[in-house]
C-alpha positions as CSV (number, residue, x, y, z in Angstrom):
1,M,0.0,0.0,-0.2
2,S,1.3,3.7,-0.6
3,E,1.7,6.4,1.4
4,V,-1.2,8.8,1.8
5,P,-1.5,11.6,-0.9
6,A,0.3,14.6,0.5
7,V,-2.8,16.7,-0.1
8,L,-4.5,14.3,2.6
9,Q,-1.6,15.1,5.0
10,V,-3.3,17.5,7.4
11,E,-0.6,18.5,10.0
12,D,-1.1,18.5,13.8
13,L,-0.6,22.2,15.5
14,G,-1.7,21.3,18.6
15,E,-4.6,22.3,20.4
16,G,-7.3,21.1,17.8
17,R,-5.7,23.2,15.2
18,W,-4.7,21.2,11.6
19,S,-2.6,22.9,9.2
20,A,-4.2,21.6,5.4
21,P,-2.3,21.8,2.1
22,H,-3.5,22.7,-1.2
23,P,-3.0,20.3,-4.3
24,A,-0.4,20.8,-6.6
25,D,-3.0,22.2,-9.1
26,D,-6.1,23.7,-8.9
27,P,-8.9,21.3,-9.5
28,E,-11.3,23.2,-11.2
29,G,-9.0,26.0,-13.2
30,R,-10.0,28.6,-10.7
31,D,-8.6,30.3,-7.7
32,V,-11.4,28.6,-5.6
33,V,-11.1,26.1,-2.9
34,F,-13.0,23.2,-4.3
35,S,-15.6,21.9,-1.5
36,G,-14.4,17.9,-2.1
37,Q,-11.5,19.1,-0.7
38,I,-12.5,20.6,2.4
39,L,-14.7,17.4,3.1
40,A,-11.6,15.3,2.6
41,Q,-9.5,17.6,4.7
42,M,-12.0,17.4,7.5
43,I,-12.3,13.6,7.4
44,M,-8.4,13.5,7.9
45,A,-8.5,16.0,10.5
46,S,-11.2,13.8,12.6
47,D,-9.3,10.6,12.3
48,G,-5.9,12.4,13.3
49,A,-7.3,13.2,16.2
50,V,-8.5,9.6,17.2
51,A,-5.3,8.1,15.9
52,S,-7.7,6.1,13.4
53,A,-9.0,4.2,16.3
54,K,-12.7,5.1,15.0
55,E,-13.8,5.8,11.3
56,V,-15.9,8.5,10.1
57,K,-19.3,7.6,9.7
58,S,-20.8,10.8,8.1
59,I,-19.9,14.2,7.6
60,H,-22.0,17.2,7.0
61,A,-20.6,20.3,5.8
62,I,-21.7,24.0,4.9
63,F,-19.7,26.3,2.7
64,A,-20.4,29.7,4.0
65,R,-17.9,31.3,2.2
66,A,-15.3,30.5,-0.7
67,G,-11.8,30.0,-0.1
68,T,-9.1,31.0,-2.5
69,Y,-6.0,29.1,-3.2
70,S,-3.8,32.4,-3.5
71,A,-4.5,33.3,0.1
72,G,-2.6,30.6,1.3
73,L,-3.4,27.2,3.4
74,M,-6.4,26.3,5.7
75,E,-6.6,25.9,9.1
76,L,-9.0,23.5,10.5
77,R,-10.0,24.1,13.9
78,L,-11.6,20.9,15.6
79,D,-13.7,20.4,19.0
80,A,-14.6,17.0,20.1
81,M,-18.1,17.2,21.2
82,H,-18.0,13.4,22.3
83,S,-15.9,10.4,22.4
84,G,-17.3,7.1,23.9
85,R,-16.6,3.3,23.3
86,A,-19.0,3.3,19.7
87,W,-19.5,6.9,19.1
88,G,-17.7,10.1,18.6
89,S,-18.2,13.5,17.0
90,D,-16.4,16.6,16.3
91,T,-17.0,20.1,15.0
92,I,-14.3,21.4,12.4
93,T,-13.9,25.0,11.3
94,A,-11.9,25.8,7.9
95,Y,-10.4,29.3,8.0
96,Q,-8.1,31.3,6.1
97,G,-6.4,33.5,8.4
98,D,-9.3,35.2,10.3
99,R,-12.0,34.4,7.8
100,L,-14.2,31.5,8.4
101,L,-15.3,29.6,5.2
102,S,-16.7,26.2,6.3
103,R,-17.8,24.3,9.1
104,G,-18.4,20.5,9.3
105,L,-20.2,18.3,11.9
106,V,-18.5,14.7,11.8
107,L,-19.7,11.4,13.2
108,L,-17.2,8.9,14.0
109,N,-18.1,5.2,15.1
110,T,-16.4,1.8,15.6
111,V,-17.5,-1.2,13.2
112,E,-19.5,-3.7,15.0
113,P,-20.8,-6.9,13.4
114,D,-23.7,-7.5,11.5
115,L,-27.2,-7.8,13.2
116,M,-28.9,-7.8,10.0
117,R,-27.7,-6.3,6.5
118,H,-29.6,-4.7,3.4
119,S,-28.5,-2.2,1.0
120,P,-29.5,-1.0,-2.5
121,A,-28.6,-3.0,-5.7
122,M,-25.7,-1.0,-7.7
123,P,-27.4,0.4,-11.1
124,D,-26.9,-1.9,-14.0
125,V,-24.8,0.3,-16.4
126,P,-21.9,-0.6,-18.5
127,G,-18.4,-1.3,-16.7
128,P,-15.6,0.7,-16.7
129,D,-14.1,-1.0,-19.9
130,A,-17.4,-0.1,-21.9
131,S,-17.3,3.9,-20.6
132,T,-15.6,6.8,-22.0
133,P,-12.1,8.3,-20.3
134,N,-13.1,12.0,-19.3
135,P,-10.3,14.0,-18.1
136,S,-12.6,17.0,-17.3
137,I,-14.5,15.4,-14.7
138,T,-13.3,16.5,-11.3
139,V,-12.1,13.7,-9.1
140,F,-9.5,13.5,-6.8
141,P,-6.2,14.9,-8.3
142,G,-4.4,11.9,-10.5
143,A,-7.4,9.6,-10.5
144,E,-8.8,8.3,-13.5
145,A,-12.5,9.1,-14.6
146,R,-14.8,7.1,-17.2
147,M,-18.4,8.7,-18.0
148,V,-20.8,6.2,-18.8
149,D,-22.7,7.0,-22.0
150,L,-26.2,7.5,-21.0
151,P,-27.2,10.9,-21.7
152,E,-31.1,10.7,-21.3
153,A,-30.5,8.7,-18.2
154,V,-33.1,8.9,-15.5
155,G,-32.7,8.5,-11.7
156,T,-35.2,6.3,-9.3
157,D,-37.5,9.8,-9.0
158,G,-37.6,10.5,-12.6
159,S,-34.9,13.2,-12.3
160,A,-31.9,13.6,-15.0
161,A,-29.2,11.0,-13.6
162,M,-25.7,10.4,-14.8
163,Y,-22.9,8.2,-14.0
164,F,-19.3,7.7,-13.5
165,W,-16.3,5.3,-13.0
166,T,-13.2,6.4,-11.0
167,R,-10.1,4.8,-9.9
168,N,-7.2,6.1,-8.2
169,P,-3.5,5.0,-9.0
170,E,-3.0,3.7,-5.8
171,S,-4.5,1.6,-2.9
172,Y,-4.0,2.7,0.9
173,D,-4.5,1.3,4.0
174,S,-5.7,4.1,5.6
175,V,-9.9,4.0,5.8
176,A,-9.8,7.4,6.5
177,A,-7.9,8.4,3.4
178,N,-10.3,6.0,0.9
179,Q,-13.1,8.0,2.5
180,A,-11.6,11.3,2.0
181,I,-10.9,10.6,-1.6
182,V,-14.4,9.1,-2.0
183,A,-15.9,12.4,-0.3
184,W,-13.5,14.9,-2.7
185,T,-15.1,13.2,-5.5
186,Q,-19.0,13.8,-4.9
187,P,-19.4,17.6,-4.8
188,G,-18.7,18.5,-8.5
189,F,-21.3,17.6,-10.6
190,I,-25.1,17.9,-9.4
191,I,-25.4,21.5,-10.3
192,G,-24.8,20.7,-14.3
193,L,-26.5,17.6,-14.4
194,A,-29.8,20.1,-12.6
195,M,-29.2,21.9,-16.0
196,R,-29.7,18.9,-18.1
197,P,-33.4,19.3,-18.6
198,H,-33.4,23.0,-19.2
199,P,-31.4,23.6,-22.6
200,E,-32.1,27.2,-22.5
201,I,-29.4,26.8,-19.4
202,N,-25.2,25.8,-20.0
203,I,-23.1,24.8,-17.7
204,A,-20.3,26.8,-19.3
205,D,-22.0,30.3,-18.3
206,A,-21.7,29.1,-14.7
207,H,-19.2,32.0,-13.0
208,T,-19.7,34.2,-15.5
209,S,-23.5,35.2,-16.3
210,I,-24.9,32.4,-13.7
211,S,-23.9,32.3,-10.1
212,T,-23.7,28.6,-8.8
213,G,-21.8,27.1,-5.9
214,V,-22.0,23.9,-3.5
215,I,-23.8,25.3,-0.3
216,S,-24.0,22.2,2.0
217,H,-22.8,18.8,1.5
218,T,-23.7,15.6,3.5
219,A,-21.8,12.2,2.9
220,H,-22.3,8.6,4.8
221,F,-20.1,6.1,4.6
222,H,-21.2,2.5,5.0
223,D,-18.8,0.1,3.6
224,H,-15.0,0.5,3.3
225,A,-13.6,1.2,-0.2
226,D,-10.2,0.1,-2.4
227,V,-10.0,3.8,-4.3
228,G,-7.1,1.9,-6.3
229,Q,-10.2,-0.4,-7.9
230,W,-12.8,1.2,-9.9
231,L,-15.9,2.7,-8.0
232,L,-19.2,3.8,-9.6
233,V,-20.6,7.3,-8.9
234,A,-24.3,7.4,-9.4
235,Q,-26.2,10.5,-8.8
236,Q,-29.5,12.3,-9.5
237,A,-30.8,16.0,-9.6
238,S,-34.1,16.0,-7.8
239,Y,-34.8,19.5,-7.7
240,A,-34.4,22.8,-9.0
241,G,-36.2,26.0,-8.5
242,N,-36.1,29.6,-6.4
243,G,-32.5,29.3,-7.5
244,R,-31.3,26.1,-5.7
245,V,-30.7,22.7,-6.9
246,F,-30.6,19.6,-4.5
247,G,-29.3,16.2,-5.5
248,S,-28.1,12.8,-4.0
249,G,-26.3,10.2,-5.2
250,S,-24.1,6.8,-4.3
251,V,-20.9,5.3,-4.6
252,F,-20.7,1.6,-5.3
253,A,-17.7,-0.8,-5.4
254,Q,-17.6,-3.0,-8.7
255,D,-18.6,-5.7,-7.3
256,G,-21.9,-4.1,-6.4
257,T,-20.8,-3.1,-2.3
258,L,-22.7,0.3,-1.3
259,V,-19.8,2.3,-0.3
260,S,-21.3,5.9,0.3
261,T,-24.5,7.9,-0.3
262,F,-24.7,11.9,-0.5
263,A,-26.8,14.6,-0.6
264,Q,-26.0,18.3,-1.7
265,D,-28.0,21.5,-1.5
266,S,-26.8,24.0,-3.9
267,M,-26.9,27.5,-5.8
268,A,-27.7,28.2,-9.4
269,R,-29.2,31.7,-10.0
270,G,-29.2,34.4,-12.6
271,V,-27.3,37.7,-12.2
272,A,-27.4,41.2,-13.3
273,G,-24.0,41.8,-13.5
274,P,-20.6,40.1,-14.6
275,I,-19.0,37.6,-12.2
276,D,-15.3,36.9,-11.9
277,P,-15.0,33.8,-13.3
278,K,-11.6,32.9,-11.6
279,R,-13.0,33.7,-8.2
280,G,-16.6,34.6,-8.2
281,M,-19.4,32.4,-7.5
């Protein structure tokens, strides 16, 4: 197994403070810290604070303000609310200098034997070998993504759906690192997917004449993932209206194991004036 990637190596500064590094390249080509990065690094801080004695069960984060890569490293400030034998919980706040960016609520647990087990079936879609490589998909830095070519796909509620496969070049022993990479992969697609039934709206106009951004994201983790193997990300955009978008999704291992589920609230609204495409939302 490989060492945890540098961008996930958050540094313990003491007294609940953690330094969070940036990736070598801006994932979206804009001077805006990607929401998936913040989720991933919050997971790593919670894991580090308990020395991997528990696993992250869920994380819910609100992105109140956008961070910028040009403003330097983020600092994560962790407050442990509870730490028992089976469960633990943290609040984590991301800052750049004195500017509060985001606050997350992390639930941790110890894994226990099954009393019962069931989960939804993985969607019956073409596998990675039959899907199209797509380097424009925002996944964890260095990971491969392949789009499932089903442009008219609909989800379980009849809304627009999309599927893609992703695989990291390496595998990791760390459960938290695998969870962090899965979480990093989730946030970037719901807004564009919500626009698909509306041909008059184009995601290419985001951050220029349309104001968009992820406002909150919740990820739940159900089973262990190996990010060095193919994972299917399935998602649907269930609602668009009032300048807002809601969507949800699931992540499956190639053998059908449900790894994670997620839900997201986002903004998608028209604006009267110009937006700085490098920093504006």
